[in-house]
C-alpha positions in Angstrom: -3.8 3.7 -12.0 -6.3 6.2 -10.5 -6.9 3.6 -7.8 -2.9 3.6 -6.9 -2.3 7.6 -7.5 -5.2 9.5 -7.0 -4.2 12.1 -9.5 -6.9 13.3 -12.1 -4.7 12.8 -14.8 -5.5 8.9 -14.4 -9.2 9.1 -14.2 -11.2 7.0 -16.7 -8.2 4.9 -17.8 -6.3 7.7 -19.0 -2.7 9.3 -18.0 0.7 8.7 -18.9 1.8 5.3 -18.1 5.5 5.9 -18.2 5.1 8.9 -15.9 3.2 6.5 -13.6 5.6 4.0 -13.6 8.7 6.5 -13.1 7.2 7.7 -9.8 7.4 4.3 -8.6 11.3 4.2 -9.5 11.7 7.6 -7.7 10.1 6.0 -4.6 12.1 3.1 -4.6 15.5 4.9 -5.0 14.5 7.3 -2.2 13.7 4.4 0.0 16.9 2.4 -0.6 18.9 5.6 0.0 17.1 5.7 3.4 18.0 1.9 4.1 21.7 2.7 3.2 22.0 5.8 5.4 20.5 3.5 8.2 22.7 0.6 7.5 20.2 -1.6 6.9 19.1 -3.7 3.8 22.6 -4.1 2.5 22.2 -7.7 1.2 19.7 -7.5 -1.6 18.7 -11.0 -2.8 14.9 -11.2 -2.1 12.1 -8.3 -1.8 8.2 -8.4 -1.3 6.0 -5.7 -2.4 2.9 -6.2 -0.5 -0.2 -4.5 -2.1 1.6 -4.3 -5.2 -1.1 -3.2 -7.5 0.2 -2.7 -11.0 3.7 -3.1 -10.0 4.6 0.4 -9.8 7.2 -0.4 -7.1 7.5 -4.3 -7.8 9.3 -3.4 -11.2 11.8 -1.0 -10.1 12.8 -3.3 -7.2 13.8 -5.9 -9.6 16.8 -3.5 -10.7 18.2 -3.8 -7.1 17.4 -7.3 -6.0 17.8 -10.8 -7.4 14.2 -12.1 -6.6 10.8 -9.8 -6.1 7.5 -10.8 -5.4 4.5 -8.9 -5.5 1.1 -9.6 -3.9 -1.9 -8.1 -4.3 -5.5 -8.7 -3.3 -7.2 -7.7 -6.9 -6.5 -10.4 -9.6 -7.4 -7.6 -12.4 -4.7 -5.7 -11.0 -2.1 -8.7 -10.8 -3.2 -9.7 -14.5 -2.2 -6.3 -15.6 1.1 -6.2 -14.0 2.3 -9.6 -15.2 1.3 -8.4 -18.8 3.1 -5.0 -18.0 6.3 -6.3 -16.5 6.9 -9.7 -17.9 9.3 -12.1 -16.0 11.1 -9.1 -14.2 9.0 -10.0 -11.1 6.7 -12.5 -9.6 3.1 -11.6 -9.0 0.5 -13.3 -7.4 -3.2 -13.0 -6.0 -2.9 -12.8 -2.3 -6.4 -13.3 -0.2 -4.9 -14.9 2.9 -4.8 -13.4 6.4 -1.3 -14.3 6.9 1.8 -15.0 5.0 2.5 -18.6 6.3 3.5 -19.7 3.2 6.8 -17.7 3.5 9.1 -19.2 6.0 10.7 -16.9 8.7 13.7 -14.8 7.6 12.9 -15.0 3.9 13.2 -11.5 2.8 16.0 -8.9 3.0 13.3 -5.9 2.1 9.4 -6.1 2.7 7.8 -2.8 1.2 4.2 -2.0 1.8 3.1 1.5 1.2 -0.5 2.9 1.7 -2.1 -0.5 2.0 -2.6 -2.0 5.2 -5.2 1.0 6.3 -7.4 -0.2 3.7 -7.8 -3.9 5.3 -11.3 -4.8 6.7 -10.1 -4.7 10.6 -7.3 -3.4 12.8 -6.8 -7.0 14.0 -5.9 -8.2 10.5 -3.4 -5.0 10.1 -1.5 -6.0 13.2 -1.5 -9.6 12.3 0.4 -8.6 8.8 2.5 -6.1 10.9 3.7 -9.2 13.0 4.2 -11.2 9.8 6.3 -8.7 8.1 8.7 -8.8 10.9 8.6 -12.6 10.9 9.3 -13.0 7.6 12.3 -10.5 7.4 16.0 -11.5 7.5 18.3 -10.0 10.2 19.7 -7.1 9.0 17.0 -6.5 6.4 14.5 -3.5 6.2 10.6 -3.7 6.7 9.2 0.0 5.2 5.6 0.5 5.9 3.4 3.2 5.8 0.7 3.5 8.0 -2.0 6.3 9.3 -2.0 7.2 13.0 -4.9 9.4 12.7 -8.0 9.3 10.2 -10.5 11.8 10.5 -14.3 10.7 10.7 -16.2 10.6 7.3 -17.2 14.0 6.2 -20.8 14.8 6.0 -22.3 14.4 2.7 -23.2 17.6 0.8 -26.9 18.5 0.6 -29.3 17.1 -2.0 -29.8 20.6 -3.0 -26.4 20.9 -4.4 -25.2 19.2 -7.6 -21.9 17.7 -5.7 -24.9 16.3 -3.1 -26.9 15.0 -5.9 -24.2 13.1 -7.6 -22.7 11.4 -4.4 -25.7 10.6 -3.0 -27.5 9.1 -6.0 -24.3 7.3 -6.5 -24.5 5.7 -3.0 -28.1 4.9 -3.4 -27.7 3.3 -7.1 -24.6 1.4 -5.7 -26.8 -0.1 -3.0 -29.7 -0.9 -5.6 -27.2 -3.0 -7.6 -26.0 -0.9 -10.1 -22.3 -1.7 -11.1 -19.6 0.6 -9.7 -18.1 0.8 -13.2 -21.3 2.4 -14.6 -21.4 4.7 -11.9 -17.7 5.8 -12.3 -18.1 6.1 -16.1 -21.5 8.0 -16.1 -21.7 9.9 -12.7 -18.2 10.3 -12.1 -18.9 8.7 -8.7 -16.2 7.1 -6.5 -16.7 5.4 -3.4 -15.0 6.8 -0.2 -12.2 4.6 0.8 -12.4 3.3 4.5 -9.2 3.6 6.3 -8.3 2.4 10.0 -5.8 4.1 11.9 -3.1 2.8 14.3 -1.5 5.6 16.6 2.1 5.9 16.5 2.7 4.3 20.1 0.7 1.4 19.1 2.7 0.6 16.0 6.0 0.6 17.8 4.5 -1.6 20.4 3.4 -4.1 17.5 6.7 -3.9 16.0 8.6 -4.6 19.1 6.5 -7.4 20.4 6.9 -9.2 16.8 10.7 -9.0 17.3 11.2 -5.8 15.4 13.6 -3.1 16.1 12.2 0.7 14.9 15.2 2.4 13.2 13.6 5.2 11.9 10.2 6.9 11.5 9.4 9.9 9.3 7.9 13.1 10.6 4.1 12.9 10.5 2.5 13.9 7.1 -0.7 15.3 7.0 -3.1 15.0 3.8 -5.6 17.7 2.6 -8.3 15.4 4.4 -6.7 15.3 7.8 -5.2 11.7 7.6 -1.7 11.8 9.3 0.6 9.0 8.4 4.3 8.1 9.1 6.2 5.7 7.1 8.4 3.2 9.6 11.7 1.7 8.9 12.0 -1.6 11.0 14.6 -3.9 11.4 14.6 -7.5 13.2 16.4 -8.0 16.4 17.5 -11.7 15.5 
């Protein structure tokens, strides 16, 4: 849960699972209300949650759509999602670089929140942005969150501080082959998450080139570390 919601209460496998899942239900309710306001995604037969994790968003989608699919790169996440939600949704491990298995105009809703920025390259991010538009039905909605600005990685604290020792020692031990699970539990070490930004104007260009029509973009949200992100509501032109 901590890998999905970086709230301290979820560290080390702890935290309230019911509360964790309720945050997903609230997100989906807000997202669909926004779609209603925009007059998109009024047909609700099929939905795709890309980067589904434990199904925090996938499961509540099943209350609104006839068929819901959650895809994630992590097999452990998918295994746990299946155990938690049963046959309410379909879950699959996805490690391909496209969505070619799905025909064009397959989904009424495609959701991907706080996911694409963690892909290994901008080219891969752009490829999936275009794929999301391709598999979207006319009248449907793509809801995608993207960072427009990602600050440079912060300078590590000095070896002379406790925080510096913990972080720097964790990095060196990981390089030496010590398992991340051991470092996480013994040193409270968490690796810095790499993120790639796509500036707002570039994101709009990518959507439009793929045949998408931007219906609404939220005001930028600036996180404490300086990351600036927006959520895009995109339709398909035809």
